[in-house]
FIVEXDREN-667478 format. One record per residue (C-alpha): residue in three letters; x, y, z. Coordinates in steps of 0.001 Angstrom, whole numbers, padded with zeros to 6 digits, always signed. Layout:
ALAXYZ
...
END
This chain:
MET-043302-027204-011350
LEU-046968-026438-011713
ASP-048330-022933-011803
VAL-051461-023150-009663
GLU-054068-020630-010886
LEU-057333-022437-010013
ASP-059061-023209-006796
LEU-059132-026876-007848
GLY-055574-027910-007479
PRO-053856-030893-009159
GLN-052510-032332-005947
SER-054666-035482-006166
TYR-053221-036152-009640
PHE-049723-036467-008189
ILE-050664-037990-004886
GLU-052261-040906-006724
ALA-048985-041235-008661
GLY-047000-041838-005414
ASN-043621-040555-004336
THR-045125-037518-002766
VAL-042945-035901-000101
VAL-043359-033082+002363
GLY-040764-030575+003521
HIS-040573-027093+005141
VAL-040663-024062+002825
ASN-038794-021603+005034
VAL-036378-019254+003328
THR-033720-016898+004665
ASN-034015-013155+003888
ASP-030757-011359+003782
PRO-030898-008805+006652
SER-029054-006205+004489
ASP-031673-005956+001671
GLY-034355-008637+002315
VAL-033318-010606-000737
VAL-033605-014426-000511
ARG-030264-015953-001366
SER-030416-019073+000729
VAL-032753-021554+002329
PRO-032329-023483+005598
LEU-031629-027007+004252
VAL-032829-028666+007464
PHE-034908-027371+010391
ASP-034561-028579+013915
ASP-037974-028718+015654
GLY-036457-030064+018831
ARG-037166-033672+018038
ASN-036301-034220+014395
PHE-034550-032523+011534
ILE-037177-031505+009020
PRO-035665-031230+005477
ALA-036434-028346+003207
LEU-038884-029012+000436
SER-036115-029104-002107
LEU-034065-031497-000014
ALA-037019-033783+000580
ALA-037732-033884-003181
LEU-034105-034752-003878
ARG-034129-037680-001313
ALA-037286-039003-002901
TYR-035745-038720-006368
LEU-032719-040636-005126
GLY-034788-043219-003403
GLN-033896-042054+000089
SER-036481-042407+002898
GLY-036544-042137+006651
PRO-034914-039563+008918
LEU-031736-037733+007910
THR-028807-039660+009352
ARG-025738-037556+008577
ILE-025854-033821+009356
THR-022726-031935+010130
ASP-021868-028332+010726
ASP-020845-027800+007128
GLY-023226-029906+005174
VAL-025768-032755+004779
GLN-025042-036178+003296
VAL-027771-037576+000919
GLY-026691-040915-000478
ASP-023342-040320-002305
ARG-023877-036540-002411
PHE-022534-034201+000177
ILE-024417-030932+000148
PRO-022341-028032+001596
THR-024053-025555+003872
GLY-023172-022571+005943
ARG-024071-021492+009428
ARG-027247-022985+010777
HIS-027315-025304+007745
SER-028021-022319+005419
PHE-027836-023506+001744
ARG-026965-020912-000883
VAL-029206-021071-003939
ASN-027547-020904-007318
PHE-030353-019325-009427
ALA-030551-020724-012922
ALA-031877-018934-016072
GLY-035069-020419-017558
LEU-036708-021974-014595
GLU-039274-019112-014469
GLU-040355-019615-018133
VAL-044021-020575-018503
ASP-044212-023031-021423
LYS-045238-026593-021964
GLU-041633-027323-023061
ARG-040182-025308-020127
ALA-040004-025840-016397
VAL-043196-024085-015310
ILE-046490-025689-016533
SER-049928-024218-015903
ALA-052114-026321-013490
ALA-054981-025478-015656
ASP-053448-027340-018568
VAL-052894-030339-016269
ILE-056490-030421-015045
THR-058019-030010-018435
GLY-055852-032685-019905
ASN-053859-030492-022200
VAL-050574-031873-020965
ASN-049310-035373-021768
PRO-048835-037294-018536
ASP-045609-038599-019903
ARG-044299-035027-019520
PHE-044045-035679-015748
ARG-042625-039244-015924
ASN-039511-039659-013800
LYS-039616-035940-013018
ILE-039662-034027-009703
VAL-042831-031872-009506
ILE-043186-028931-007115
ILE-046648-027513-006846
GLY-046979-023806-006048
ALA-048364-020445-007073
THR-046505-018120-009494
GLU-049224-015503-009593
THR-048160-012461-007622
LEU-051782-012017-006245
ALA-051405-015364-004534
GLY-049065-013661-001964
ASP-046297-016204-002214
THR-043680-013887-003690
LEU-040334-012864-002549
LEU-037277-010795-003518
ALA-034608-012760-005348
PRO-031230-011732-006708
VAL-032275-012523-010284
ASP-034410-009423-010373
LYS-034467-007182-007311
SER-036905-004770-008861
ASN-039748-007357-009028
THR-040912-010095-006682
TYR-040199-013734-007392
PRO-042580-016702-006850
GLY-041600-018601-003667
VAL-042082-021944-005415
LEU-039299-021001-007830
ILE-036949-020365-004941
HIS-037283-024005-003916
ALA-037049-025168-007513
ASN-033752-023301-007868
ALA-032565-024843-004593
LEU-033388-028271-005934
ASN-031805-027518-009274
THR-028601-026466-007436
MET-028480-029813-005754
LEU-029331-031809-008826
THR-026669-030118-010912
ARG-024242-029882-007987
SER-023580-026277-008906
TYR-022990-025333-005276
LEU-021902-021905-004226
GLU-019159-021699-001674
ASN-017054-018906-000217
VAL-013442-018886-001200
SER-011127-019516+001747
ASP-009976-016692+004049
THR-006426-017456+002944
GLU-007299-016888-000662
ASN-009171-013603+000165
THR-006204-012353+002170
ILE-003737-013170-000699
VAL-006074-011381-003279
VAL-006307-008333-000942
ALA-002581-008174-000453
LEU-001663-008739-004059
LEU-004166-006109-005314
ALA-002969-003523-002776
LEU+000638-004192-003695
ILE-000013-003934-007399
VAL-001954-000727-007107
ALA+000592+000820-004708
LEU+003501+000002-007021
SER+001639+001417-010042
VAL+000974+004645-008203
LEU+004589+004931-007070
PHE+006281+004078-010311
LEU+003870+004956-013129
PRO+002701+008345-014225
VAL-000265+009376-012049
TRP-002677+009530-015013
LEU-001668+006019-016054
SER-002192+004706-012512
VAL-005581+006291-012376
ILE-006583+004514-015631
PHE-005145+001235-014138
VAL-007348+001598-011047
PHE-010405+002286-013120
LEU-009700-000842-015137
LEU-009494-002778-011929
ILE-012653-001555-010189
GLY-014563-000111-013097
ILE-017084+002779-012994
PRO-019834+002075-010389
SER-023253+001352-012100
LEU-021727+001951-015561
LEU-018836-000389-016335
PRO-017501-003390-014358
GLY-013757-003536-013772
ILE-011403-006482-014275
PHE-011759-007520-010633
LEU-015579-007669-010869
LEU-015373-009620-014122
VAL-013123-012104-012407
THR-015478-012414-009501
PHE-018394-013022-011926
GLU-016427-015707-013641
ARG-015521-017307-010338
PHE-019217-017096-009304
ASP-020239-018980-012418
SER-017811-021682-011276
GLY-019400-021785-007874
ASP-016811-019672-005943
ILE-018034-016620-004072
MET-015243-014051-003636
ASN-015444-011198-001263
ILE-015750-008040-003338
VAL-015807-005476-000530
TYR-012473-005928+001006
PRO-010444-006103-002225
GLN-012069-002912-003604
ILE-011452-001143-000323
ALA-007800-002361-000505
ILE-007492-001027-004093
ILE-008845+002368-003137
ALA-006798+002592+000149
ALA-003635+001564-001678
PHE-004288+004067-004391
VAL-004827+006901-001857
ALA-001806+005803+000315
GLY+000422+005468-002787
LEU-000567+008997-003901
ALA+000123+010338-000377
VAL+003565+008673-000223
ARG+004384+009834-003840
TYR+003282+013352-003058
LEU+005268+013513+000180
THR+008393+011930-001456
GLU+008332+014072-004572
THR+007549+017173-002452
ARG+010510+016483-000181
GLN+012721+015807-003209
ARG+011631+018981-004994
ARG+012204+021059-001857
ARG+015656+019513-001385
VAL+016654+020180-005004
SER+015017+023632-004929
SER+016955+024498-001849
LEU+020174+023501-003625
PHE+019365+025720-006597
ALA+018244+028587-004362
GLN+021950+028923-003375
TYR+022835+029872-006994
VAL+019652+031491-008453
PRO+016930+033739-007065
GLU+014107+032047-005129
ALA+011661+032765-007877
VAL+013969+031005-010367
ALA+014319+027997-008055
LYS+010477+027751-007840
GLN+010233+027970-011591
LEU+012669+025124-011887
GLU+010647+023164-009413
GLN+007456+023773-011324
SER+008900+022999-014660
GLY+009415+019319-013603
ALA+012935+019297-015132
LEU+014882+019233-011813
GLU+016058+015667-012248
GLU+017615+016583-015658
HIS+019535+019480-013996
ILE+020795+017134-011260
GLU+021738+014200-013465
GLY+023505+016376-016002
GLU+022723+017932-019396
ARG+024658+019535-022247
VAL+023575+023203-022715
ASP+024692+026344-024368
VAL+025583+029084-021922
GLY+027297+032416-021473
LEU+029612+032840-018515
PHE+032101+035226-016895
PHE+034685+035253-014127
CYS+034939+038539-012179
ASP+038092+039078-010105
LEU+039221+041844-007684
ARG+042320+043428-008883
GLY+045142+043908-006407
PHE+043218+041928-003720
THR+046155+040082-002394
SER+048249+043138-001581
LEU+045269+045040-000314
SER+044090+042289+001992
ALA+047569+042181+003539
THR+047111+045766+004752
LEU+043534+045217+006160
GLU+042226+043709+009380
PRO+040530+040276+008936
GLN+037060+041847+009661
ASP+037684+044488+006963
VAL+038636+041815+004411
ARG+035483+040006+005264
ALA+033358+043163+004929
MET+034966+044027+001639
LEU+034280+040630+000174
ASN+030695+040614+001444
LYS+029973+043964-000181
PHE+031561+042771-003375
TYR+029593+039580-003406
ASP+026286+041319-002557
LEU+026643+043809-005439
LEU+027536+041195-007983
THR+024841+038779-006875
GLU+022165+041424-007186
ILE+023259+042420-010694
ILE+023757+038830-011905
HIS+020205+037846-010633
SER+018693+040916-012319
HIS+020040+039620-015675
HIS+018641+036139-014903
GLY+022036+034697-014322
THR+023244+032064-011857
VAL+025978+032549-009294
LEU+027877+029331-009380
LYS+030923+029981-007124
PHE+032618+032514-004839
VAL+036246+031523-004913
GLY+038288+033874-002803
ASP+037988+037302-004473
GLU+036557+035741-007694
VAL+032886+035287-008751
PHE+031892+032729-011317
ALA+028488+033315-013019
VAL+026603+031573-015856
PHE+023672+032581-018089
GLY+021585+029865-019643
ALA+021785+027185-016873
PRO+019947+025844-015063
LEU+017231+027895-016808
PRO+017555+028585-020528
CYS+018393+032153-021577
GLU+017198+033532-024969
ASN+020523+035219-025758
ASN+023010+034084-023114
ALA+025947+035827-024838
GLN+024282+039249-024849
ALA+022962+038767-021225
THR+026478+037898-020063
LEU+028023+041036-021667
ASP+025192+043320-020401
CYS+025641+042024-016929
ALA+029413+042528-016991
ILE+029006+046085-018301
GLU+026558+046931-015546
ILE+028912+045463-012930
GLN+031814+047669-014206
SER+029590+050769-014375
ARG+028424+050326-010790
ALA+031868+049879-009325
THR+031541+053345-007921
GLU+028663+052218-005645
LEU+030929+049571-004188
ASP+033694+052077-003623
ALA+031217+054368-001681
GLU+030123+051558+000565
LEU+033782+050582+001188
ALA+034704+054164+001905
SER+032061+054246+004684
LEU+033998+051379+006262
LYS+037287+053172+005693
ILE+038328+050591+003101
PRO+040196+051703-000047
PRO+038332+051533-003360
VAL+038695+048350-005488
LYS+038630+047530-009235
PHE+037850+044424-010974
GLY+038447+042651-014362
ILE+036006+040386-016079
GLY+036780+037583-018584
MET+033877+035908-020467
ASN+032956+033292-023013
ALA+029873+031575-024521
GLY+029358+028094-025877
PRO+028488+024482-024944
VAL+029153+023045-021502
VAL+028069+020122-019393
ALA+025945+021259-016432
ALA+025163+019010-013449
HIS+025177+018550-009673
ILE+028632+017133-008963
GLY+030569+016034-005988
GLY+030694+013386-003349
GLY+028206+012169-000777
ARG+029164+014858+001790
ARG+029509+017818-000586
ARG+027741+018419-003832
GLN+027284+021580-005889
TYR+025771+022613-009230
ASP+028609+023328-011659
ILE+029458+023547-015325
VAL+032579+022110-017021
GLY+034084+022141-020514
ASP+036424+024070-022785
THR+034154+027072-022788
VAL+034611+027386-019034
ASN+038419+026939-019263
LEU+038770+029699-021863
GLY+036547+032094-019870
SER+038660+031571-016738
ARG+041917+032381-018657
LEU+040421+035450-020196
CYS+039716+036809-016700
SER+043487+036953-016105
GLN+043852+039088-019291
ALA+041372+041724-018122
GLY+042798+044870-016352
LYS+040868+047112-014015
GLY+037623+048226-015484
GLU+037984+045923-018550
ILE+035868+043120-019950
VAL+037729+040548-022167
LEU+035917+038335-024647
PRO+036999+036077-027509
GLU+036252+037105-031100
SER+034021+033977-031527
MET+031561+035464-029027
ILE+031089+038745-030893
GLY+029006+037109-033668
ARG+026443+036052-031022
LEU+025786+039570-029801
THR+022718+041527-030789
ASN+023964+044776-029434
THR+027714+045188-029836
PRO+029315+048005-027801
GLU+032498+049706-028648
MET+035444+047425-028154
GLU+039175+047246-028785
SER+041043+044422-030429
MET+043817+042793-028352
GLY+045076+040744-031307
ALA+045553+036961-031260
VAL+046894+036117-027755
GLN+048628+032920-026878
LEU+047031+031659-023660
LYS+048454+029162-021157
GLY+047388+025570-021903
LEU+046117+026368-025467
GLU+047973+025378-028562
GLU+046471+028016-030858
PRO+046366+031785-030229
VAL+042939+033238-029533
PRO+041807+036600-031024
LEU+040619+038702-028103
TYR+038643+041949-027693
LYS+038010+044094-024714
VAL+035276+046461-023579
VAL+036405+049324-021404
VAL+033983+050815-018917
GLY+035061+054079-017319
GLU+038705+054386-016408
SER+040695+051325-017031
GLU+044112+050066-016205
PRO+045518+047224-018344
ARG+047196+044242-016604
GLN+050897+044556-016312
PRO+052790+043198-018084
ALA+050297+042981-021034
PRO+050401+039857-023033
ALA+052175+040183-026354
PRO+050156+039573-029448
VAL+051250+036746-031631
PRO+053205+038137-034625
GLY+051241+038131-037889
ALA+047985+037576-036005
END
């Protein structure tokens, strides 16, 4: 190429050399930003197809002359070369680095050097020469993708088009099928990452894919750049939209699914613990552990109405129901006030636990304090029952503390939160040893108490199902009435 800077051009120099060709110099400005990315390879004037300057130069270089003979919707045949084009024979220019360099050893040579004889004529031997102005004041400047902030000499547009054809470094769109597969795979990968990875990790993954706009290209853009260098133009809009849409949709699905799951589990726990505790469990993020099962240390007690069987036989069914409801309401209120969990109502018996599903700082002390309050407030229950003309009731409490397995257990149709283990079995047996107004606990539990009330030793008692006798103690609240017949202590215990 010659950089024309003088009024006296070097055209005659090359015309005398022969092989001079003429072609149109039209370009195609992208309607979105005005940048020239392609040239019309041929122009139909109604009578003939006029080649672009770059195509005419290539034909002359290859020894082709005469009119173009093979022009199809997707390209132009020149000798053994098929040059692909798009709609209306639009030819994408693959801009090369270095063509704009002004140097005797480079592609652009000043016309002044040619005219003054400062350039060896052999420099142009067997070369294609395009004459044009590179000076911006000449007015032949356009916007090109190599530097959108500055204008680009029009002659270099055609030089790049010619270079694209000479090197066969054509730019072509990847197929619609490939674009669709890329969009689908990216959307699937992102959606799965959001659904199954921690949210923070999926956010990092998405940023790695699409990068940070104007700061850091992502993996996808790096791949598109690499493909572009190979001549393949990938659609970068739809895949990035798919990535963002899949990320948002995945977050929405995850949020709705996890919210529904948390509400379901929270509603299950709300049957056993106060609503505030259920919400605390939900917010702690440990609901799944409580559902699947865990080994925890707890305090527990069984509270049973004494003489319920004989009393219920003398009452009307609605009175039995009213008595039990009053009993359950009082105990539930007291248990919740001590941060306990009501696990079961079994007939006239209440099963409560302290330390599951939420941990308790001193579950043994909390269990005993709750039991003492229940016994001390028995008169409140009697007053309410008296208003219903129901005789007063008394209850006994057996308790224990130690390790258990806590989980939601049961079949598909019926599930409940429960605890199992030897600690539970012993606590249940101690309930049967407690008389009216009494609280029975094993000696092993006393060492865990921080505030030990006055209690009486019951000696080592042989309990059903246990090989060794268990030393027991009882706490009496108010008036008590031992179980009859009382268990006999083991001799020598």
